KEROPA-649685 format. One record per residue (C-alpha): x, y, z; residue number from 1. Coordinates in pm, whole numbers, padded with zeros to 5 digits. Each point is the difference from the previous one (the first is absolute). Layout:
N
<u X; v Y; w Z; n NUM>
...
***
This chain:
416
<u -00484; v 00687; w -05022; n 1>
<u 00082; v -00308; w -00156; n 2>
<u 00248; v -00205; w 00218; n 3>
<u 00267; v -00208; w -00245; n 4>
<u 00376; v -00137; w 00060; n 5>
<u 00110; v 00352; w -00145; n 6>
<u -00171; v 00205; w 00254; n 7>
<u 00124; v -00160; w 00234; n 8>
<u 00336; v -00008; w -00126; n 9>
<u 00005; v 00368; w -00059; n 10>
<u -00148; v 00093; w 00364; n 11>
<u 00269; v -00169; w 00129; n 12>
<u 00274; v 00159; w -00196; n 13>
<u -00178; v 00381; w 00086; n 14>
<u -00037; v -00097; w 00378; n 15>
<u -00357; v -00111; w -00018; n 16>
<u -00125; v 00332; w 00018; n 17>
<u -00277; v -00037; w -00294; n 18>
<u -00260; v -00234; w 00157; n 19>
<u -00327; v 00125; w 00121; n 20>
<u -00298; v -00099; w 00203; n 21>
<u -00119; v -00302; w -00150; n 22>
<u -00366; v 00124; w 00076; n 23>
<u -00206; v 00335; w 00085; n 24>
<u -00109; v 00089; w 00359; n 25>
<u -00379; v 00169; w -00141; n 26>
<u -00243; v 00115; w 00260; n 27>
<u -00288; v -00130; w -00004; n 28>
<u -00324; v 00132; w -00271; n 29>
<u -00306; v 00027; w 00074; n 30>
<u -00142; v -00341; w -00196; n 31>
<u 00096; v -00263; w -00195; n 32>
<u -00189; v -00199; w -00223; n 33>
<u 00233; v -00301; w 00134; n 34>
<u 00154; v 00001; w 00333; n 35>
<u 00205; v -00324; w 00119; n 36>
<u 00010; v -00004; w 00393; n 37>
<u 00332; v -00155; w 00096; n 38>
<u 00363; v 00033; w -00146; n 39>
<u 00156; v -00334; w 00036; n 40>
<u 00028; v -00201; w -00339; n 41>
<u -00326; v -00102; w -00006; n 42>
<u -00126; v 00331; w -00029; n 43>
<u 00318; v 00143; w -00195; n 44>
<u -00022; v -00244; w -00258; n 45>
<u -00417; v 00050; w -00028; n 46>
<u 00051; v 00398; w -00086; n 47>
<u 00295; v -00036; w -00241; n 48>
<u -00221; v -00336; w -00236; n 49>
<u -00267; v 00242; w 00054; n 50>
<u 00157; v 00275; w -00128; n 51>
<u 00207; v -00124; w -00254; n 52>
<u -00151; v -00272; w -00130; n 53>
<u -00384; v 00085; w 00028; n 54>
<u 00056; v 00345; w -00076; n 55>
<u -00184; v 00153; w 00311; n 56>
<u 00114; v 00371; w 00126; n 57>
<u -00089; v 00155; w 00333; n 58>
<u 00157; v -00257; w 00221; n 59>
<u 00085; v 00030; w 00322; n 60>
<u 00230; v -00223; w 00260; n 61>
<u -00106; v 00056; w 00377; n 62>
<u 00299; v -00140; w 00228; n 63>
<u -00060; v 00095; w 00393; n 64>
<u 00412; v -00054; w 00053; n 65>
<u 00267; v 00006; w -00283; n 66>
<u -00022; v -00182; w -00341; n 67>
<u 00143; v -00417; w 00057; n 68>
<u -00050; v 00080; w 00357; n 69>
<u -00214; v -00379; w 00107; n 70>
<u 00042; v -00321; w -00170; n 71>
<u 00121; v 00042; w -00353; n 72>
<u 00359; v 00130; w 00255; n 73>
<u -00045; v -00274; w 00219; n 74>
<u -00025; v -00319; w -00137; n 75>
<u 00293; v -00288; w -00135; n 76>
<u -00051; v 00083; w -00365; n 77>
<u -00096; v -00329; w -00168; n 78>
<u -00220; v -00002; w -00340; n 79>
<u -00186; v -00322; w -00134; n 80>
<u -00268; v -00181; w -00141; n 81>
<u 00035; v -00325; w 00126; n 82>
<u -00345; v -00013; w 00110; n 83>
<u -00256; v -00263; w -00079; n 84>
<u -00407; v 00060; w -00020; n 85>
<u -00120; v 00200; w -00315; n 86>
<u -00130; v 00275; w 00208; n 87>
<u 00345; v 00092; w 00105; n 88>
<u 00240; v -00125; w -00256; n 89>
<u -00071; v 00202; w -00302; n 90>
<u 00023; v 00307; w 00213; n 91>
<u 00377; v -00042; w 00159; n 92>
<u 00074; v -00116; w -00352; n 93>
<u -00122; v 00266; w -00150; n 94>
<u 00181; v 00200; w 00278; n 95>
<u 00316; v -00162; w -00063; n 96>
<u -00048; v 00102; w -00356; n 97>
<u 00018; v 00335; w 00073; n 98>
<u 00302; v -00032; w 00198; n 99>
<u 00183; v -00127; w -00232; n 100>
<u 00009; v 00286; w -00197; n 101>
<u -00092; v 00267; w 00258; n 102>
<u 00334; v 00153; w 00021; n 103>
<u -00013; v 00081; w -00355; n 104>
<u -00313; v 00171; w 00038; n 105>
<u 00037; v 00239; w 00280; n 106>
<u 00365; v 00075; w -00105; n 107>
<u 00115; v -00058; w 00381; n 108>
<u 00182; v -00277; w 00153; n 109>
<u -00187; v -00200; w 00222; n 110>
<u 00299; v -00275; w -00007; n 111>
<u -00236; v -00272; w -00185; n 112>
<u 00155; v -00358; w 00091; n 113>
<u -00105; v -00314; w -00151; n 114>
<u 00224; v -00234; w 00217; n 115>
<u -00276; v -00263; w 00049; n 116>
<u -00181; v -00120; w 00276; n 117>
<u 00044; v -00337; w 00109; n 118>
<u -00295; v -00168; w 00243; n 119>
<u 00165; v -00323; w 00196; n 120>
<u -00217; v -00339; w 00034; n 121>
<u 00033; v -00201; w 00326; n 122>
<u -00276; v -00283; w -00123; n 123>
<u -00127; v -00225; w -00257; n 124>
<u -00347; v 00227; w 00060; n 125>
<u 00185; v 00302; w -00035; n 126>
<u 00154; v -00088; w -00286; n 127>
<u -00351; v -00133; w -00166; n 128>
<u -00114; v 00359; w 00064; n 129>
<u 00258; v 00179; w -00113; n 130>
<u -00026; v -00204; w -00325; n 131>
<u -00378; v 00096; w 00003; n 132>
<u 00075; v 00380; w 00058; n 133>
<u 00275; v -00030; w -00291; n 134>
<u -00197; v -00113; w -00237; n 135>
<u -00249; v 00306; w 00127; n 136>
<u 00229; v 00241; w -00047; n 137>
<u 00119; v -00118; w -00368; n 138>
<u -00378; v -00009; w -00143; n 139>
<u 00003; v 00334; w 00150; n 140>
<u 00309; v 00074; w -00232; n 141>
<u 00243; v 00041; w 00294; n 142>
<u 00310; v -00219; w 00075; n 143>
<u 00067; v -00310; w 00222; n 144>
<u 00266; v -00310; w 00044; n 145>
<u 00007; v -00266; w 00219; n 146>
<u 00286; v -00064; w 00144; n 147>
<u 00144; v -00333; w 00149; n 148>
<u 00213; v 00033; w 00316; n 149>
<u 00331; v 00001; w -00267; n 150>
<u -00175; v 00289; w -00189; n 151>
<u -00033; v 00193; w 00353; n 152>
<u 00351; v -00138; w 00123; n 153>
<u 00175; v 00171; w -00330; n 154>
<u -00167; v 00337; w 00055; n 155>
<u 00090; v -00008; w 00397; n 156>
<u 00194; v -00268; w 00141; n 157>
<u 00020; v 00133; w 00331; n 158>
<u -00352; v -00048; w 00105; n 159>
<u -00059; v -00234; w 00263; n 160>
<u -00092; v -00274; w -00215; n 161>
<u -00014; v -00276; w 00229; n 162>
<u -00190; v 00188; w 00296; n 163>
<u -00124; v -00336; w 00169; n 164>
<u -00381; v 00230; w 00058; n 165>
<u -00033; v 00193; w -00324; n 166>
<u 00225; v -00197; w -00267; n 167>
<u 00016; v 00248; w -00313; n 168>
<u -00111; v -00262; w -00266; n 169>
<u -00042; v 00258; w -00315; n 170>
<u -00136; v 00351; w -00073; n 171>
<u -00272; v 00167; w -00229; n 172>
<u 00257; v 00225; w -00190; n 173>
<u -00181; v 00367; w -00140; n 174>
<u 00270; v 00125; w -00250; n 175>
<u -00147; v 00306; w -00070; n 176>
<u -00073; v 00138; w 00357; n 177>
<u 00290; v 00190; w 00224; n 178>
<u 00008; v 00335; w 00176; n 179>
<u -00048; v 00382; w -00056; n 180>
<u 00100; v 00319; w 00183; n 181>
<u -00276; v 00043; w 00204; n 182>
<u 00043; v 00438; w -00024; n 183>
<u 00114; v -00012; w -00302; n 184>
<u -00333; v -00130; w -00115; n 185>
<u -00207; v 00272; w 00202; n 186>
<u 00272; v 00260; w -00140; n 187>
<u 00016; v -00130; w -00351; n 188>
<u -00428; v 00059; w -00032; n 189>
<u 00023; v 00323; w 00234; n 190>
<u 00237; v 00128; w -00264; n 191>
<u -00250; v -00150; w -00304; n 192>
<u -00299; v 00113; w 00133; n 193>
<u 00112; v 00358; w 00086; n 194>
<u 00149; v 00029; w -00353; n 195>
<u -00350; v -00111; w -00155; n 196>
<u -00133; v 00344; w 00208; n 197>
<u -00104; v -00217; w 00340; n 198>
<u -00020; v 00207; w 00322; n 199>
<u 00212; v -00201; w 00285; n 200>
<u -00109; v 00197; w 00293; n 201>
<u 00138; v -00131; w 00327; n 202>
<u -00041; v 00102; w 00305; n 203>
<u -00354; v -00043; w -00038; n 204>
<u -00197; v -00235; w 00181; n 205>
<u -00377; v -00076; w -00051; n 206>
<u -00213; v 00048; w 00316; n 207>
<u -00344; v -00081; w -00189; n 208>
<u -00223; v -00059; w -00318; n 209>
<u -00275; v 00295; w -00073; n 210>
<u -00287; v -00252; w -00143; n 211>
<u -00329; v 00131; w -00079; n 212>
<u -00295; v -00196; w -00145; n 213>
<u 00259; v -00328; w 00006; n 214>
<u 00176; v 00189; w -00253; n 215>
<u 00358; v 00147; w 00104; n 216>
<u 00095; v 00365; w -00076; n 217>
<u 00354; v -00013; w 00127; n 218>
<u 00225; v -00063; w 00383; n 219>
<u 00043; v 00245; w 00225; n 220>
<u 00385; v -00004; w 00083; n 221>
<u 00271; v 00172; w 00231; n 222>
<u 00060; v 00183; w -00225; n 223>
<u -00376; v 00150; w -00078; n 224>
<u -00288; v -00163; w -00192; n 225>
<u 00096; v -00145; w -00365; n 226>
<u -00281; v -00034; w -00232; n 227>
<u -00005; v -00327; w -00223; n 228>
<u -00199; v -00157; w -00257; n 229>
<u 00140; v -00389; w 00049; n 230>
<u 00214; v -00037; w 00312; n 231>
<u 00206; v -00351; w 00046; n 232>
<u 00127; v -00092; w 00293; n 233>
<u 00335; v -00232; w 00047; n 234>
<u 00137; v 00038; w 00340; n 235>
<u 00084; v -00423; w 00057; n 236>
<u 00005; v -00005; w 00366; n 237>
<u -00178; v 00304; w 00028; n 238>
<u -00319; v -00085; w -00183; n 239>
<u -00189; v -00049; w 00299; n 240>
<u 00058; v 00264; w 00188; n 241>
<u -00065; v 00210; w -00334; n 242>
<u -00287; v -00151; w -00112; n 243>
<u -00213; v 00030; w 00328; n 244>
<u 00024; v 00333; w -00051; n 245>
<u -00250; v -00067; w -00291; n 246>
<u -00206; v -00218; w 00224; n 247>
<u 00137; v -00337; w -00114; n 248>
<u 00125; v -00289; w 00193; n 249>
<u 00220; v -00213; w -00218; n 250>
<u 00070; v -00359; w -00052; n 251>
<u 00379; v 00085; w 00148; n 252>
<u 00221; v -00036; w 00269; n 253>
<u 00322; v 00217; w 00051; n 254>
<u 00287; v -00211; w 00133; n 255>
<u 00368; v 00063; w 00065; n 256>
<u 00255; v -00183; w -00263; n 257>
<u 00354; v 00024; w 00096; n 258>
<u 00326; v 00019; w -00241; n 259>
<u 00346; v -00061; w 00067; n 260>
<u 00346; v 00081; w -00132; n 261>
<u 00316; v -00138; w 00117; n 262>
<u 00401; v 00134; w 00008; n 263>
<u 00103; v 00009; w -00343; n 264>
<u 00154; v -00326; w -00143; n 265>
<u 00148; v -00134; w -00262; n 266>
<u -00127; v -00081; w -00293; n 267>
<u -00217; v -00334; w 00116; n 268>
<u -00360; v -00024; w -00173; n 269>
<u -00017; v 00159; w -00347; n 270>
<u -00411; v -00074; w 00025; n 271>
<u -00290; v -00037; w 00204; n 272>
<u -00058; v -00309; w 00213; n 273>
<u -00319; v -00112; w 00215; n 274>
<u -00033; v -00281; w 00280; n 275>
<u -00203; v -00239; w -00062; n 276>
<u -00057; v -00120; w 00329; n 277>
<u -00064; v 00330; w 00154; n 278>
<u -00045; v 00398; w -00067; n 279>
<u 00326; v 00087; w -00080; n 280>
<u 00126; v 00178; w -00302; n 281>
<u 00340; v 00149; w -00081; n 282>
<u 00160; v 00218; w -00248; n 283>
<u 00344; v 00192; w -00033; n 284>
<u 00030; v 00380; w -00080; n 285>
<u 00245; v 00162; w -00210; n 286>
<u 00166; v 00104; w 00290; n 287>
<u 00048; v -00310; w 00139; n 288>
<u -00230; v -00047; w 00293; n 289>
<u -00250; v -00307; w 00003; n 290>
<u -00336; v 00143; w -00062; n 291>
<u -00319; v -00249; w 00185; n 292>
<u -00284; v 00003; w 00208; n 293>
<u -00307; v -00262; w 00065; n 294>
<u -00315; v 00015; w 00181; n 295>
<u -00207; v 00289; w 00104; n 296>
<u -00048; v 00062; w 00372; n 297>
<u -00358; v -00185; w 00066; n 298>
<u -00136; v 00335; w 00185; n 299>
<u -00203; v 00292; w -00160; n 300>
<u 00215; v 00305; w -00028; n 301>
<u 00067; v 00300; w -00155; n 302>
<u 00367; v 00047; w 00125; n 303>
<u 00305; v -00010; w -00233; n 304>
<u 00179; v -00226; w 00242; n 305>
<u -00037; v -00372; w 00092; n 306>
<u 00093; v -00196; w 00351; n 307>
<u 00255; v -00256; w 00093; n 308>
<u -00163; v -00308; w -00030; n 309>
<u -00019; v 00015; w -00382; n 310>
<u 00322; v 00127; w -00061; n 311>
<u 00117; v -00379; w 00210; n 312>
<u -00210; v -00150; w -00272; n 313>
<u 00166; v 00155; w -00303; n 314>
<u 00289; v -00063; w 00140; n 315>
<u -00091; v -00405; w 00116; n 316>
<u -00098; v 00009; w -00404; n 317>
<u 00315; v 00123; w -00105; n 318>
<u 00233; v -00272; w 00196; n 319>
<u -00206; v -00258; w -00106; n 320>
<u 00071; v 00040; w -00347; n 321>
<u 00345; v 00212; w -00014; n 322>
<u 00192; v -00113; w 00340; n 323>
<u 00256; v 00249; w -00117; n 324>
<u -00207; v 00239; w 00032; n 325>
<u 00050; v 00046; w 00395; n 326>
<u 00286; v 00147; w -00029; n 327>
<u -00128; v 00302; w -00154; n 328>
<u -00033; v 00293; w 00204; n 329>
<u -00393; v 00156; w -00035; n 330>
<u 00039; v 00390; w -00104; n 331>
<u -00355; v 00136; w -00023; n 332>
<u -00360; v -00098; w 00022; n 333>
<u -00284; v 00184; w -00090; n 334>
<u -00389; v -00029; w -00100; n 335>
<u -00249; v 00059; w -00176; n 336>
<u -00382; v -00004; w 00028; n 337>
<u -00185; v -00274; w -00203; n 338>
<u -00387; v 00030; w -00140; n 339>
<u -00050; v -00377; w 00070; n 340>
<u -00320; v -00107; w -00207; n 341>
<u -00257; v -00270; w 00157; n 342>
<u 00125; v -00203; w -00332; n 343>
<u 00368; v 00099; w -00088; n 344>
<u -00053; v 00157; w -00292; n 345>
<u -00075; v 00388; w -00066; n 346>
<u -00285; v 00221; w -00083; n 347>
<u -00014; v 00238; w -00319; n 348>
<u -00315; v 00104; w -00033; n 349>
<u -00276; v 00308; w 00050; n 350>
<u -00162; v 00050; w 00344; n 351>
<u -00387; v 00021; w 00065; n 352>
<u 00047; v 00438; w -00012; n 353>
<u 00031; v 00092; w -00362; n 354>
<u 00333; v 00153; w -00035; n 355>
<u 00177; v -00187; w 00229; n 356>
<u 00242; v -00279; w -00100; n 357>
<u 00222; v -00270; w 00234; n 358>
<u 00318; v -00160; w -00091; n 359>
<u 00073; v -00188; w 00346; n 360>
<u 00023; v -00366; w 00125; n 361>
<u 00370; v -00068; w -00126; n 362>
<u 00128; v -00229; w 00300; n 363>
<u 00365; v -00100; w -00097; n 364>
<u -00079; v 00070; w -00382; n 365>
<u 00007; v 00380; w -00053; n 366>
<u 00353; v 00094; w -00079; n 367>
<u 00026; v -00274; w -00293; n 368>
<u -00341; v 00101; w -00131; n 369>
<u 00105; v 00385; w 00013; n 370>
<u -00025; v 00039; w -00408; n 371>
<u -00292; v -00199; w -00067; n 372>
<u -00178; v 00157; w 00313; n 373>
<u 00051; v 00329; w -00141; n 374>
<u -00055; v -00053; w -00339; n 375>
<u -00374; v -00192; w 00086; n 376>
<u -00120; v 00236; w 00252; n 377>
<u 00064; v 00283; w -00264; n 378>
<u -00204; v -00169; w -00242; n 379>
<u -00268; v -00054; w 00248; n 380>
<u -00001; v 00358; w 00094; n 381>
<u 00072; v 00116; w -00390; n 382>
<u -00303; v -00218; w -00143; n 383>
<u -00242; v -00127; w 00326; n 384>
<u 00096; v -00352; w -00094; n 385>
<u 00233; v -00245; w 00158; n 386>
<u 00335; v -00096; w -00193; n 387>
<u 00010; v -00386; w -00172; n 388>
<u 00259; v -00113; w 00264; n 389>
<u -00160; v 00156; w 00285; n 390>
<u -00384; v -00046; w -00071; n 391>
<u -00008; v -00317; w 00281; n 392>
<u 00133; v 00275; w 00262; n 393>
<u -00394; v 00130; w 00098; n 394>
<u -00059; v 00138; w 00327; n 395>
<u -00332; v -00171; w 00050; n 396>
<u 00212; v -00389; w -00102; n 397>
<u -00076; v -00120; w 00385; n 398>
<u -00368; v 00065; w 00023; n 399>
<u -00039; v -00141; w -00317; n 400>
<u 00211; v -00333; w 00119; n 401>
<u 00283; v 00066; w -00294; n 402>
<u 00321; v 00028; w 00213; n 403>
<u 00380; v -00036; w -00149; n 404>
<u 00088; v -00215; w 00259; n 405>
<u 00387; v -00062; w -00119; n 406>
<u 00133; v -00128; w 00308; n 407>
<u -00343; v -00170; w 00092; n 408>
<u -00029; v 00168; w 00366; n 409>
<u -00339; v 00076; w -00027; n 410>
<u -00125; v 00285; w 00147; n 411>
<u 00331; v 00060; w 00235; n 412>
<u 00188; v 00338; w -00117; n 413>
<u 00311; v -00057; w 00268; n 414>
<u 00078; v -00313; w -00191; n 415>
<u -00048; v 00051; w -00343; n 416>
***
C-alpha cells in the first residue's frame, strides 16, 4: 500500500476501515544471510538500505522489545550538519541530504521540518570559533550564516540579549537544519524494510554469539539459536553489554541523556535555538510543547531515567536564555542511554571477529545521523569496505592516535 493524500481522504470518508498493519510480525527463520541486532533507527535504516539500495536478501532485524522502543523514540528530534572536523562534517552533510528526500523515498510522513538551527554566541572568541566552523561547513557543502546581534534580534526579539553575564552578540545559523518526528522515522524505515522482504522480529533478545575459530556462526536469542552469515550490532547505549557477549570491551561508556517537554504553548519558537554559554537547546513541537535538553548525567548508567541535579541545571540554562520559560510548566521528562565514545565521534567498522560488525559511539549525534548511519553500515556489511563519508570512524583509531575530537575534551566520554 502506497500512502497518498487521496488515500487519507478516502479512508476518512469510509470510516478508516481500509488501513492495514504497516509491517509483518514474522517468526524467526533458522538462519539469515544478514542479521541486524537492534530495532532502533540505525538498525532499521541499515536493514532498509541493505535490502533496497544494495539488493541483499535474507535479512532480519532482532529487537529485544518493540521496534523504536529505545533512543529513536526518546530524543529531542533535532537534525543538523553543523560540524567542523573533516572526519565528521561530510558524514553529517550526507545525512542531511538523505533527510531532505527521506519521506518521498520510503513513502511515510516523518514530519521532516527544515526550520533552521541557531547557535547563539556570547563572546568575541566564540564568534571567531563559529566563523571557523561555518567556513568548514560551507567547504563541505553545507550552509552557514554568521549573524550579528541585530540579525538574531529580528528572528527572536524576546531573547535575553542584555544578560549581564551572557549577553547575546550574534549566532551561527544553519537554515537547512531542523527537526523530524522521531518515532515516525522508525516507523517509516520499518515499513520500508518490511516491503523489501526484511523480517522484523520483535521481543527477540540476543543473549550470546556463537563463535568458532574466530568466525561468527550465529546468535543465541531468547527465541532460540539463529545462524547468520554476517551480524551488525546497532544497539546504542547497550553496545557495551551486547558486545561483551562476544568477548569484546569497547572504548565506550553509557550515560543517561534526559529530555523535557513543557505544556502546550502558543507558537513562540519557529526554529531550534542553542545556548552558547551553557548546554541548553530548545525547539517547539507542532502540539505547542517546548522540547528541550542539556547535559548528560555524569555517572555511568543503563537506566532510562535521570536525576534532579541535571533537571535543575537544564532549567537554569533555559532561564538564562529566555526568562519567560519560567512561567511554563514541565509536562514530562524521559531519558535515553547514550553510547559515549572516548572522542565524541561514532564507530562504524568491522570487529576482530570475522562476520561481526559494529555501529556505536553516537553520543549526542545519533538521531541526526540515522539515515547516513544506516546507509554507511549497510555499505560496510554489503561490500566489506567503509563508505567514503564514514572512513574515519574506525574502531582502532584510538590505538592509532587518530581521534576525531569535535569538542576538544580528550578521552573523557561524559564531557563530549
